[in-house]
C-alpha positions as CSV (number, residue, x, y, z in Angstrom):
1,M,-71.5,35.9,60.3
2,T,-68.8,35.3,57.8
3,R,-66.9,38.4,56.6
4,R,-66.6,39.1,52.9
5,Y,-63.9,36.7,51.5
6,G,-63.7,35.0,54.9
7,L,-62.6,31.4,55.2
8,W,-65.4,29.0,56.1
9,L,-64.7,26.4,58.7
10,D,-65.1,23.5,56.2
11,L,-62.3,25.0,54.1
12,W,-60.1,25.9,57.0
13,E,-60.0,22.5,58.7
14,P,-58.3,20.5,55.9
15,I,-55.5,23.1,55.5
16,Q,-54.8,24.3,59.0
17,N,-52.4,21.4,59.7
18,L,-50.4,22.1,56.5
19,L,-49.4,25.6,57.6
20,P,-46.2,26.5,59.4
21,G,-46.3,28.3,62.7
22,R,-48.7,26.0,64.4
23,F,-48.4,25.4,68.1
24,G,-46.1,22.5,68.7
25,T,-44.1,22.8,65.5
26,V,-40.5,23.9,65.1
27,G,-40.0,27.6,64.8
28,R,-42.0,30.6,65.9
29,T,-45.7,30.2,66.5
30,A,-47.7,32.3,64.2
31,K,-50.1,34.9,65.7
32,D,-53.1,33.9,63.5
33,N,-52.7,31.7,60.4
34,R,-56.4,31.8,59.6
35,L,-56.4,35.6,59.4
36,F,-53.3,35.5,57.2
37,V,-55.0,33.1,54.8
38,E,-58.0,35.3,54.8
39,A,-55.8,38.3,53.9
40,I,-54.5,36.4,50.9
41,L,-58.0,35.5,49.8
42,Y,-59.1,39.0,50.2
43,R,-56.3,40.5,48.2
44,Y,-56.7,38.2,45.2
45,R,-60.5,38.1,45.2
46,A,-60.8,41.9,45.5
47,G,-58.0,42.4,42.9
48,I,-56.2,44.9,45.0
49,P,-52.5,45.5,45.4
50,W,-50.9,44.6,48.7
51,T,-50.7,48.2,49.7
52,D,-54.5,48.4,49.7
53,L,-55.0,45.5,52.1
54,P,-57.3,46.6,55.0
55,Q,-55.5,47.3,58.3
56,R,-57.4,44.5,60.1
57,F,-55.0,42.0,58.3
58,G,-52.0,43.8,59.7
59,D,-49.2,45.8,58.0
60,F,-49.1,45.0,54.3
61,P,-45.3,44.7,54.1
62,V,-45.4,42.0,56.8
63,V,-48.3,40.2,55.1
64,H,-46.6,40.3,51.7
65,T,-43.2,39.1,53.1
66,R,-44.9,36.2,54.8
67,F,-46.8,35.3,51.6
68,S,-43.6,35.4,49.6
69,R,-41.9,33.1,52.1
70,W,-44.8,30.6,52.0
71,S,-44.8,30.8,48.2
72,H,-41.1,30.1,47.8
73,S,-41.2,27.3,50.4
74,G,-44.1,25.5,48.7
75,V,-46.7,26.0,51.5
76,I,-49.2,27.8,49.2
77,E,-48.9,25.0,46.6
78,R,-49.5,22.3,49.2
79,V,-52.6,24.2,50.4
80,F,-54.0,24.4,46.8
81,Q,-53.2,20.7,46.2
82,A,-55.0,19.7,49.4
83,L,-58.1,21.7,48.4
84,A,-58.0,20.4,44.9
85,E,-58.2,16.8,46.2
86,D,-61.7,17.5,47.5
87,A,-63.8,16.2,44.6
88,D,-67.0,17.7,46.2
89,N,-66.8,21.1,44.5
90,E,-70.1,22.5,45.4
91,Y,-70.4,24.9,42.5
92,P,-67.5,25.3,40.1
93,I,-67.9,28.6,38.2
94,I,-66.1,29.7,35.0
95,D,-66.9,33.1,33.6
96,A,-65.3,35.9,31.8
97,T,-63.9,37.4,34.9
98,I,-61.4,34.5,35.3
99,V,-61.2,33.1,31.8
100,R,-60.1,35.6,29.2
101,A,-59.9,35.0,25.5
102,H,-57.6,36.8,23.1
103,Q,-59.2,39.4,20.9
104,H,-58.6,37.2,17.8
105,S,-60.7,34.4,19.2
106,A,-63.8,36.4,18.9
107,G,-64.9,34.7,15.7
108,A,-63.1,36.8,13.0
109,K,-61.8,34.9,10.1
110,N,-58.1,34.2,10.2
111,S,-56.4,35.7,7.2
112,S,-53.4,33.4,7.4
113,V,-55.5,30.3,6.7
114,Q,-55.7,29.4,3.1
115,P,-59.0,28.0,1.7
């Protein structure tokens, strides 16, 4: 069973080798990269602050610090680029929860345009 906002295997496989902290790479081996990526997904999909991250993801300051490091070093961007290259988007969805229009775009006549 996949947890809410969990990372499916078909999405995990293409990105797992892009992440630092893998066994056999330079530096410290990460405890669980997949759980960390799921924490990022959970935080952004649920729209919560880092302080409200469930305890199962670990201490929020540690998770936030790691996210900041990955962001500044370009790891997050590389992951997004790798996922964006997959042209088989099963169901792209655009709705009002992610695309917001300014209040003036609601169809009111613009008073600054001269007839």
